[in-house]
NUPA-305653 format. One record per residue: residue number from 1; residue in three letters; x negated, y, z negated of N, C-alpha, C in turn. Coordinates in nm, 2 decimals. Layout:
NUPA-305653
<NUM "ALA" <X Y Z> <X Y Z> <X Y Z>>
...
end
This chain:
NUPA-305653
<1 "MET" <-2.11 -0.86 -2.30> <-1.99 -0.93 -2.31> <-1.98 -1.01 -2.44>>
<2 "ARG" <-1.87 -0.97 -2.53> <-1.88 -1.07 -2.67> <-1.81 -1.20 -2.65>>
<3 "CYS" <-1.86 -1.27 -2.72> <-1.82 -1.43 -2.69> <-1.68 -1.42 -2.77>>
<4 "LEU" <-1.57 -1.48 -2.72> <-1.47 -1.51 -2.77> <-1.46 -1.60 -2.88>>
<5 "TYR" <-1.54 -1.69 -2.91> <-1.56 -1.79 -3.02> <-1.65 -1.73 -3.15>>
<6 "CYS" <-1.74 -1.67 -3.13> <-1.81 -1.65 -3.23> <-1.86 -1.50 -3.24>>
<7 "ASN" <-1.83 -1.40 -3.16> <-1.84 -1.25 -3.11> <-1.99 -1.22 -3.14>>
<8 "CYS" <-2.06 -1.33 -3.08> <-2.21 -1.31 -3.03> <-2.19 -1.22 -2.91>>
<9 "THR" <-2.27 -1.12 -2.91> <-2.28 -1.04 -2.76> <-2.40 -1.05 -2.74>>
<10 "GLU" <-2.46 -1.19 -2.73> <-2.59 -1.19 -2.64> <-2.52 -1.33 -2.57>>
<11 "SER" <-2.51 -1.33 -2.42> <-2.48 -1.47 -2.32> <-2.56 -1.44 -2.20>>
<12 "LYS" <-2.54 -1.58 -2.15> <-2.65 -1.60 -2.04> <-2.55 -1.62 -1.91>>
<13 "VAL" <-2.54 -1.54 -1.79> <-2.41 -1.59 -1.68> <-2.50 -1.73 -1.60>>
<14 "ILE" <-2.44 -1.84 -1.60> <-2.44 -1.96 -1.53> <-2.39 -1.97 -1.38>>
<15 "ASP" <-2.30 -1.91 -1.37> <-2.23 -1.95 -1.22> <-2.17 -1.78 -1.17>>
<16 "SER" <-2.19 -1.73 -1.07> <-2.14 -1.61 -1.00> <-2.04 -1.65 -0.89>>
<17 "ARG" <-1.92 -1.60 -0.87> <-1.87 -1.60 -0.74> <-1.78 -1.51 -0.73>>
<18 "SER" <-1.73 -1.49 -0.57> <-1.63 -1.41 -0.55> <-1.50 -1.44 -0.55>>
<19 "ALA" <-1.45 -1.39 -0.61> <-1.27 -1.42 -0.62> <-1.19 -1.32 -0.56>>
<20 "ASP" <-1.09 -1.32 -0.51> <-0.98 -1.25 -0.47> <-0.99 -1.18 -0.36>>
<21 "ASP" <-1.06 -1.25 -0.24> <-1.10 -1.22 -0.12> <-1.20 -1.07 -0.15>>
<22 "ASP" <-1.29 -1.13 -0.21> <-1.39 -1.04 -0.26> <-1.39 -0.92 -0.31>>
<23 "LYS" <-1.24 -0.90 -0.38> <-1.22 -0.77 -0.48> <-1.29 -0.79 -0.60>>
<24 "THR" <-1.32 -0.94 -0.64> <-1.36 -0.98 -0.78> <-1.47 -1.05 -0.81>>
<25 "ILE" <-1.54 -1.05 -0.92> <-1.65 -1.12 -0.90> <-1.65 -1.22 -1.04>>
<26 "ARG" <-1.60 -1.36 -1.00> <-1.57 -1.43 -1.16> <-1.71 -1.51 -1.22>>
<27 "ARG" <-1.76 -1.44 -1.32> <-1.89 -1.53 -1.41> <-1.84 -1.61 -1.50>>
<28 "ARG" <-1.92 -1.71 -1.51> <-1.91 -1.81 -1.62> <-2.02 -1.77 -1.68>>
<29 "ARG" <-2.01 -1.76 -1.81> <-2.11 -1.73 -1.92> <-2.12 -1.85 -2.01>>
<30 "GLU" <-2.24 -1.87 -2.09> <-2.27 -1.91 -2.19> <-2.32 -1.84 -2.33>>
<31 "CYS" <-2.26 -1.86 -2.41> <-2.30 -1.77 -2.54> <-2.40 -1.80 -2.60>>
<32 "LEU" <-2.53 -1.75 -2.65> <-2.63 -1.75 -2.68> <-2.62 -1.80 -2.82>>
<33 "GLY" <-2.57 -1.74 -2.87> <-2.53 -1.78 -3.02> <-2.49 -1.95 -3.09>>
<34 "CYS" <-2.36 -1.95 -2.98> <-2.28 -2.07 -3.03> <-2.30 -2.17 -2.93>>
<35 "GLY" <-2.34 -2.15 -2.82> <-2.36 -2.23 -2.69> <-2.21 -2.26 -2.63>>
<36 "LYS" <-2.10 -2.23 -2.66> <-1.99 -2.24 -2.57> <-1.99 -2.17 -2.45>>
<37 "ARG" <-1.92 -2.19 -2.35> <-1.88 -2.13 -2.29> <-1.75 -2.06 -2.21>>
<38 "PHE" <-1.72 -1.92 -2.12> <-1.66 -1.91 -2.11> <-1.64 -1.82 -1.99>>
<39 "THR" <-1.54 -1.74 -1.92> <-1.54 -1.70 -1.76> <-1.49 -1.57 -1.80>>
<40 "THR" <-1.58 -1.47 -1.73> <-1.54 -1.34 -1.71> <-1.49 -1.29 -1.59>>
<41 "TYR" <-1.42 -1.16 -1.56> <-1.42 -1.12 -1.42> <-1.44 -0.99 -1.41>>
<42 "GLU" <-1.52 -0.93 -1.30> <-1.56 -0.82 -1.25> <-1.52 -0.76 -1.15>>
<43 "THR" <-1.44 -0.64 -1.19> <-1.34 -0.57 -1.11> <-1.41 -0.40 -1.06>>
<44 "ILE" <-1.39 -0.35 -0.99> <-1.38 -0.22 -0.96> <-1.29 -0.17 -1.01>>
<45 "GLU" <-1.29 -0.03 -1.06> <-1.22 0.05 -1.17> <-1.18 0.17 -1.08>>
<46 "VAL" <-1.05 0.13 -0.99> <-0.96 0.22 -0.93> <-0.88 0.33 -0.97>>
<47 "ALA" <-0.92 0.48 -0.99> <-0.84 0.58 -1.01> <-0.75 0.60 -0.97>>
<48 "PRO" <-0.61 0.57 -1.03> <-0.47 0.58 -1.03> <-0.45 0.69 -0.91>>
<49 "ILE" <-0.35 0.66 -0.79> <-0.33 0.79 -0.70> <-0.19 0.79 -0.74>>
<50 "LEU" <-0.14 0.96 -0.74> <-0.01 1.01 -0.79> <0.06 1.05 -0.67>>
<51 "VAL" <0.16 1.00 -0.67> <0.28 1.06 -0.57> <0.37 1.17 -0.61>>
<52 "VAL" <0.35 1.27 -0.52> <0.42 1.40 -0.55> <0.52 1.37 -0.50>>
<53 "LYS" <0.63 1.39 -0.58> <0.78 1.38 -0.52> <0.80 1.54 -0.50>>
<54 "SER" <0.93 1.52 -0.40> <0.97 1.65 -0.38> <1.01 1.77 -0.47>>
<55 "ASN" <1.06 1.70 -0.59> <1.10 1.80 -0.69> <1.01 1.84 -0.79>>
<56 "GLY" <0.84 1.77 -0.76> <0.75 1.81 -0.80> <0.72 1.71 -0.92>>
<57 "ASN" <0.80 1.59 -0.95> <0.77 1.48 -1.05> <0.65 1.43 -0.98>>
<58 "ARG" <0.58 1.36 -1.07> <0.47 1.26 -1.06> <0.50 1.14 -1.07>>
<59 "GLN" <0.47 1.02 -1.01> <0.44 0.90 -1.05> <0.35 0.79 -0.99>>
<60 "ALA" <0.33 0.68 -1.00> <0.19 0.63 -0.97> <0.24 0.55 -0.86>>
<61 "TYR" <0.15 0.57 -0.74> <0.17 0.50 -0.61> <0.22 0.36 -0.63>>
<62 "ASP" <0.33 0.31 -0.56> <0.35 0.17 -0.58> <0.37 0.12 -0.43>>
<63 "PRO" <0.28 0.05 -0.36> <0.29 -0.03 -0.24> <0.43 -0.09 -0.22>>
<64 "GLY" <0.49 -0.16 -0.36> <0.61 -0.19 -0.34> <0.75 -0.14 -0.31>>
<65 "LYS" <0.72 -0.02 -0.34> <0.85 0.10 -0.30> <0.86 0.11 -0.13>>
<66 "ILE" <0.70 0.09 -0.10> <0.73 0.17 0.05> <0.76 0.00 0.10>>
<67 "LYS" <0.71 -0.09 0.09> <0.77 -0.23 0.14> <0.92 -0.24 0.12>>
<68 "ASN" <0.95 -0.18 0.02> <1.13 -0.23 0.03> <1.19 -0.11 0.11>>
<69 "GLY" <1.14 -0.01 0.09> <1.18 0.07 0.20> <1.18 0.03 0.35>>
<70 "ILE" <1.05 -0.01 0.36> <1.06 -0.07 0.53> <1.15 -0.17 0.54>>
<71 "ILE" <1.15 -0.26 0.46> <1.25 -0.39 0.45> <1.39 -0.34 0.48>>
<72 "LYS" <1.44 -0.25 0.40> <1.59 -0.22 0.45> <1.60 -0.15 0.60>>
<73 "ALA" <1.50 -0.07 0.62> <1.47 0.00 0.75> <1.53 -0.12 0.86>>
<74 "CYS" <1.43 -0.21 0.82> <1.41 -0.35 0.93> <1.53 -0.41 0.91>>
<75 "GLU" <1.61 -0.46 0.77> <1.74 -0.53 0.78> <1.80 -0.57 0.92>>
<76 "LYS" <1.82 -0.69 0.94> <1.87 -0.76 1.05> <1.80 -0.73 1.20>>
<77 "ARG" <1.67 -0.65 1.19> <1.58 -0.66 1.30> <1.50 -0.79 1.31>>
<78 "PRO" <1.46 -0.80 1.43> <1.36 -0.93 1.45> <1.21 -0.89 1.45>>
<79 "VAL" <1.18 -0.84 1.33> <1.05 -0.75 1.27> <1.01 -0.89 1.16>>
<80 "PRO" <0.88 -0.96 1.17> <0.81 -1.07 1.10> <0.78 -0.99 0.99>>
<81 "ILE" <0.81 -1.00 0.85> <0.76 -1.01 0.70> <0.60 -0.96 0.72>>
<82 "GLU" <0.53 -1.01 0.82> <0.36 -1.02 0.82> <0.36 -0.88 0.87>>
<83 "LYS" <0.40 -0.83 0.94> <0.41 -0.71 1.04> <0.44 -0.63 0.94>>
<84 "ILE" <0.57 -0.61 0.86> <0.57 -0.54 0.76> <0.46 -0.52 0.65>>
<85 "GLU" <0.40 -0.62 0.60> <0.31 -0.64 0.49> <0.21 -0.58 0.56>>
<86 "GLU" <0.16 -0.61 0.68> <0.03 -0.56 0.73> <0.05 -0.40 0.76>>
<87 "LEU" <0.16 -0.31 0.76> <0.21 -0.18 0.79> <0.21 -0.15 0.63>>
<88 "VAL" <0.24 -0.19 0.52> <0.24 -0.17 0.40> <0.07 -0.15 0.34>>
<89 "ASP" <0.00 -0.25 0.39> <-0.14 -0.23 0.39> <-0.23 -0.15 0.44>>
<90 "GLU" <-0.19 -0.10 0.61> <-0.24 0.01 0.65> <-0.23 0.13 0.59>>
<91 "ILE" <-0.10 0.14 0.54> <-0.06 0.28 0.46> <-0.14 0.30 0.33>>
<92 "THR" <-0.16 0.17 0.27> <-0.22 0.17 0.12> <-0.38 0.23 0.14>>
<93 "LYS" <-0.47 0.09 0.26> <-0.56 0.16 0.29> <-0.58 0.30 0.36>>
<94 "LYS" <-0.51 0.35 0.42> <-0.54 0.52 0.40> <-0.53 0.61 0.35>>
<95 "ILE" <-0.43 0.60 0.20> <-0.40 0.67 0.14> <-0.54 0.65 0.00>>
<96 "ASN" <-0.57 0.50 0.01> <-0.75 0.47 -0.07> <-0.83 0.55 -0.01>>
<97 "ASP" <-0.84 0.54 0.14> <-0.95 0.58 0.20> <-0.99 0.75 0.19>>
<98 "SER" <-0.84 0.79 0.18> <-0.87 0.93 0.18> <-0.92 1.01 0.07>>
<99 "THR" <-0.95 0.94 -0.05> <-1.04 0.98 -0.18> <-0.92 1.11 -0.23>>
<100 "VAL" <-0.79 1.13 -0.25> <-0.71 1.23 -0.29> <-0.69 1.14 -0.37>>
<101 "GLN" <-0.64 1.21 -0.53> <-0.59 1.18 -0.65> <-0.43 1.16 -0.60>>
<102 "GLU" <-0.39 1.30 -0.57> <-0.25 1.30 -0.54> <-0.22 1.30 -0.42>>
<103 "ILE" <-0.10 1.22 -0.36> <-0.04 1.26 -0.18> <0.09 1.28 -0.25>>
<104 "SER" <0.14 1.35 -0.13> <0.30 1.37 -0.13> <0.39 1.27 -0.11>>
<105 "SER" <0.48 1.27 -0.15> <0.61 1.13 -0.10> <0.63 1.18 0.05>>
<106 "LYS" <0.60 1.30 0.10> <0.66 1.36 0.27> <0.52 1.30 0.32>>
<107 "ASP" <0.42 1.30 0.30> <0.30 1.24 0.38> <0.30 1.08 0.41>>
<108 "ILE" <0.37 1.01 0.27> <0.39 0.88 0.27> <0.48 0.87 0.36>>
<109 "GLY" <0.60 0.94 0.37> <0.74 0.90 0.45> <0.68 0.93 0.60>>
<110 "GLU" <0.61 1.04 0.63> <0.54 1.07 0.74> <0.45 0.93 0.79>>
<111 "MET" <0.37 0.87 0.71> <0.26 0.76 0.75> <0.38 0.63 0.80>>
<112 "VAL" <0.55 0.61 0.71> <0.55 0.51 0.73> <0.66 0.51 0.84>>
<113 "MET" <0.68 0.62 0.90> <0.76 0.66 1.03> <0.68 0.62 1.12>>
<114 "GLU" <0.58 0.69 1.15> <0.45 0.68 1.26> <0.43 0.53 1.28>>
<115 "GLY" <0.41 0.45 1.17> <0.39 0.26 1.16> <0.53 0.21 1.22>>
<116 "LEU" <0.67 0.29 1.20> <0.75 0.18 1.22> <0.80 0.24 1.39>>
<117 "LYS" <0.76 0.34 1.40> <0.79 0.37 1.56> <0.69 0.23 1.66>>
<118 "GLY" <0.58 0.22 1.62> <0.52 0.09 1.72> <0.61 -0.03 1.68>>
<119 "LEU" <0.65 -0.05 1.57> <0.68 -0.16 1.50> <0.85 -0.21 1.56>>
<120 "ASP" <0.94 -0.08 1.54> <1.06 -0.14 1.57> <1.13 0.00 1.59>>
<121 "GLU" <1.20 0.04 1.71> <1.28 0.18 1.74> <1.39 0.17 1.65>>
<122 "VAL" <1.46 0.09 1.63> <1.58 0.10 1.58> <1.56 0.10 1.41>>
<123 "ALA" <1.45 0.06 1.36> <1.40 0.06 1.22> <1.33 0.22 1.21>>
<124 "TYR" <1.28 0.27 1.28> <1.22 0.43 1.26> <1.32 0.46 1.29>>
<125 "VAL" <1.45 0.49 1.34> <1.58 0.56 1.38> <1.64 0.57 1.23>>
<126 "ARG" <1.68 0.42 1.20> <1.71 0.41 1.03> <1.66 0.47 0.89>>
<127 "TYR" <1.53 0.45 0.94> <1.46 0.53 0.81> <1.42 0.69 0.84>>
<128 "ALA" <1.43 0.70 0.96> <1.42 0.84 1.03> <1.53 0.90 0.95>>
<129 "SER" <1.65 0.85 0.98> <1.79 0.90 0.92> <1.79 0.91 0.77>>
<130 "VAL" <1.70 0.82 0.71> <1.77 0.85 0.53> <1.65 0.98 0.48>>
<131 "TYR" <1.47 0.95 0.56> <1.36 1.01 0.50> <1.41 1.15 0.55>>
<132 "ARG" <1.48 1.19 0.65> <1.45 1.35 0.72> <1.62 1.39 0.66>>
<133 "SER" <1.70 1.30 0.60> <1.83 1.35 0.57> <1.89 1.45 0.66>>
<134 "PHE" <1.93 1.39 0.79> <1.99 1.45 0.89> <2.13 1.51 0.84>>
<135 "LYS" <2.12 1.65 0.87> <2.25 1.74 0.82> <2.38 1.70 0.91>>
<136 "ASP" <2.35 1.67 1.04> <2.46 1.63 1.10> <2.42 1.54 1.23>>
<137 "ILE" <2.55 1.54 1.32> <2.48 1.46 1.42> <2.39 1.52 1.54>>
<138 "ASN" <2.40 1.63 1.54> <2.32 1.74 1.65> <2.13 1.70 1.57>>
<139 "SER" <2.09 1.71 1.46> <1.98 1.73 1.43> <1.95 1.54 1.45>>
<140 "PHE" <2.05 1.50 1.44> <2.00 1.31 1.45> <1.98 1.30 1.62>>
<141 "MET" <2.08 1.38 1.70> <2.07 1.37 1.83> <1.92 1.42 1.87>>
<142 "ARG" <1.87 1.53 1.81> <1.74 1.58 1.89> <1.63 1.50 1.84>>
<143 "GLU" <1.64 1.43 1.74> <1.56 1.37 1.68> <1.54 1.20 1.81>>
<144 "LEU" <1.65 1.16 1.81> <1.65 1.06 1.96> <1.59 1.13 2.05>>
<145 "GLN" <1.67 1.22 2.12> <1.59 1.32 2.25> <1.48 1.30 2.21>>
<146 "LEU" <1.37 1.32 2.12> <1.22 1.36 2.14> <1.18 1.21 2.15>>
<147 "MET" <1.22 1.11 2.10> <1.16 0.98 2.08> <1.20 0.92 2.22>>
<148 "MET" <1.30 0.94 2.31> <1.31 0.91 2.45> <1.25 0.95 2.53>>
<149 "GLU" <1.18 1.12 2.49> <1.08 1.18 2.60> <0.98 1.12 2.57>>
<150 "LYS" <0.92 1.12 2.48> <0.79 1.05 2.43> <0.80 0.91 2.53>>
<151 "LYS" <0.88 0.83 2.50> <0.88 0.71 2.57> <0.88 0.74 2.72>>
<152 "GLU" <0.94 0.82 2.77> <0.95 0.82 2.93> <0.79 0.88 2.96>>
<153 "ALA" <0.75 0.97 2.91> <0.60 1.01 2.91> <0.49 0.92 2.91>>
<154 "GLU" <0.53 0.83 2.82> <0.45 0.72 2.78> <0.46 0.60 2.94>>
<155 "LYS" <0.57 0.59 2.98> <0.59 0.52 3.10> <0.53 0.58 3.22>>
<156 "LYS" <0.53 0.71 3.22> <0.49 0.79 3.36> <0.34 0.79 3.37>>
<157 "SER" <0.23 0.79 3.25> <0.09 0.78 3.22> <0.06 0.63 3.21>>
end
């Protein structure tokens, strides 16, 4: 690590602590050349995950976009922001744990819909209506019918 003050490459670590929920290590260093102290941060380098859109374009994975979509679906619904953030974190964790470098937007949409099913049924239907872009009322009704059948089956078991 190069000293900010004298450009010396020799330093010793005075103190180390974890930061950012154990995702970063903060190190306090002392330059062996000039004796001044400075702080460095050590983090894990993460390879970017690319989202493959339906038109074939690729863009960097952004959990903020997922959060915004879920917030729109949950608008005027009794869903706390903490639950939305938990869902976004859960989806992000699934994607990061999968070790893939590219994931389709369709797969992400399915994960969001699966999470919304358990969170709020109305939000799920709202999201599904945009995500699946229902062509007519019949396709929308088929989706609602499937949802109602699953709910009835859960009640019986």
